[in-house]
N, C-alpha and C positions, 0 to 999 in steps of 0.2 A: 367763515363757518367754524364754530367752536369744535374743538377735539373732544375726545371722549374724557370722562371724569376720572376714570380708572383705566390704566393701560398696563399690561404685562406684555413684554417683548421677549420672547424666546428664553424664558426665565428657567434656570436650573438651580436646584438645591439637592445637595448630596449629603448623606449621613454615612461616612465610611464608603463602602462599595455600594450602597443603596442610593439610587436616585429617586427621592421622594417626589420631586417634581422634574420633569424631563423635557425641556423646551416648550414650556407653556407660553402661548400667546392668546391673549384675551383682552378685548375692549368693552368697557361698559359706558353707556351714554347717561347723561343726567336724567333722573327721574325713573329709571328702570329697576325692576325687581328681578333679580336673577338668583337661581338656585343652583349651587354647585352640588352635583348628586353623584353618589358613588359609594362603594364599600369602604370598609377599614382599610387604610394603607394606601388609598387610591391618590393621595396628595391633597385633598381639599383643605384641610386645616393648616397645612404649610403653606400653601397659596394664600389663604386668608391672612397669616401671620406676616407674611412678606409685605403684603399691602400695607399693614398697619406698622411696619417697621419693627416688629418683634424678632423677626428672623432676616438675615442678610442673604440675598441669592448668591450662589457661587458664580453664576454667569448670567447674562441678560439684565434687563432693566424693568424696573416698577416706577411708573409715574402716576402722580396724583395732581389732577389739573395742570398737567404738561410738565410738572416739575418731578425730578427723580427722588424717590423717597429717601435715598441714601444722602442726599444734599439737604435734608430738613432734620432738625432736632426733634427727638422723640415728643416733646411737649407741644411744639409747634404742629407737628403732624396730628397728634391724637386729639387735640382740642377741636380739630375739624372732623374727626371720624369717632363715631360711637361705636363700641364693641360690647357684644352681648353674647356670653356663652352659657352653657348648660349649667355649671355649677354655680353661676350667679356672682359668687365671690364678694358678697357683702361684708363689710367690717362688722364683726359681731358685737363689738363694744360700742358702736354708734348707733344712734336712733335712725330710722328710715329718712327723716329729713336730713339728718347730717350726711348720711350715705349719698343721697341725691345731690346735696349741695357741695360735694367734694370738689368737683371739677371747677365750678364757678369760684369757689373759695381760693383755689390755687391760682386761678386766673386773676385774682385781685378784685372780685365784684364787691360791692358794697353789701352790708349785711341785709339791708331792706330789699335789695334786689335779689339777693339769694332766696330769701323768704318768699318773695313773690313768685320767683321761678318755681320753687319747690311746690308751693301750693298749686300753680297752674299745671305743673306735671303730674301731681296726684290726681287732679281732674281728668287729664288727658289718658292716664292709664286705668282710669275708672276705680280709683281706690278713695275710700273717704278720708277727709282731712285728719281725723283722729289717728289714722295709722302713722302719720308722721312722727308722732311721739314714741311709737313702739320700737322695740329692738327687733332684729331680723328673727330671732329664735322664737318670737310671738306670732310669726306669720305663717300661713300655709305655703306649700311650695309654689302655688300659682300666684300668691300675692308676693312672694320674694321675687319671682321671675319678672313681674310687673314693675316692681321696684328697680330691678336691673335695667330694664327698658328705660325706665324714667332717669336712672343715673346716666345712661348712655345718652340721652337726648338733653342733659342739662345745659351743656355749653352750645346748644344749638348747631349741632354738626349737620353737614350736608350729606354725609355718607354714614350708612350703618352697616357694619360687619356683624354677623350672627353665626355663631358656630354651635349648631345643634341646640338651638335657644329653648325649645319646648320638649325635648327628648325625655326628660326625666318625670314629666306631668302624667296624670292619668289621662285617658282618652278625651273625656268631656272637657276638662280644663285646657288641655292642649288645643283642641279645636277652637274653643272660645277665645284663647289668648292668640291663636293664630289669626283668626278673623279680625280681631280687635287691632292686632299689629299691622295688617294688611290695611286697615282703615286709616291708621295713623300715618303710614307710607304715603297714602294718597293726600291726606289732608296737609301734611307738611312738606310735601315736594321732595321726599327723600330719595336718594340712590341707595338701594339695598342689595347686598349680597349675603346670601344665606347658605351655609353649609348644611347638608342634611344627608342621611342615608334612607329617608323615608320617601318612598315614590309618591304616595299620596299627598304628603305635605308639599312637595315640590310641584305636583300637578295643580293643586288647588291654590297656592299662594303667589306662584312666580309667574311673570310674564314670559320668561325665557330660563331653559334648562340647560345646563352645560353638565354632560356626563363625564366624569373622569375615571380613569382607570391606570394604576401604575404611573401616576404622574403626568399623563398625557390625555388630551381631549378625544373622547370616542364620537361625541356628538353635541351639537349646539343649535338649538332650534326652539320655537314656541311649542308649549305643551301639545296643542292640537297636531302639530306637525309630526312630532315624536310618536304620538299615539296613532297616527295613520300608518306608521310602519317604518323601520329603518334596516338598512343592509347589514349592520353589524349585529351579529346574533346576540352579543352581550347586552346591547341597548335594547334589543327587541325583547329579550327575556325580561328585562326590567319593567318595560312598558306593558307586557302582558300580565304582570302579577297583579295589578289592581283590577284588570277585567276578570281574571279568574276569581278573585275575592269577591267582586260584586256579583258574579254568577252564582257562587256558592251561597251568598247571602240571599239572592232571589229564590233559589231553590228551597232553602231553608224557610223562608217567609211563605212559600206556597205549600209547606208542610211536609217537603220532602228531606232528603239527607244526603 
């Protein structure tokens, strides 16, 4: 039986006296969509960066497909892992097509193969072909984020790490892009780990929610299980938030206040 595709074993990361991650143990199976949920400083982004090899743990072990992250070169590791973050980080002097094709170009793909992959990805993320010739500054925030997703998928990774990917977008664009990404996750058979502080986003997109606080796991379960109740008052407070908001909307819709 195959083991987990991502595994963190009692991982610790300190910054001075602060333990950003304090004994984190987590296993992710292939094809799952997991949300790391928690407030600022809970250790979510640090955990994500350790999986991608951008940050080295002070103790414990991070494995990808059974191999320690520390035993792999950055390029070897990251060509199998797509990384999407809120600021997108597109190269401003390069066209959209050139941005998407960066990974395959570095991997030595032929020019025709890169062009075909760029065209395929623009279709996948629902952008018209002509967007490929534009510079990032000419795009809307939602379009830039779609390009970021396309760039992360360019080298055909099995794993997608997402750090607050839709947080800077307006609510309508955020909802549409979230639903579109979830469809891509299913279509491509990806394993997705998404960092978010938005309870609604975690509930609506993920199969599994891991709630973190001060570098530790408070809860780890399916959305419906967490909504049914949790003994930790911090987790319970998080899960009650969308209920309260939904009730307020219901009252407003009925003409109340």
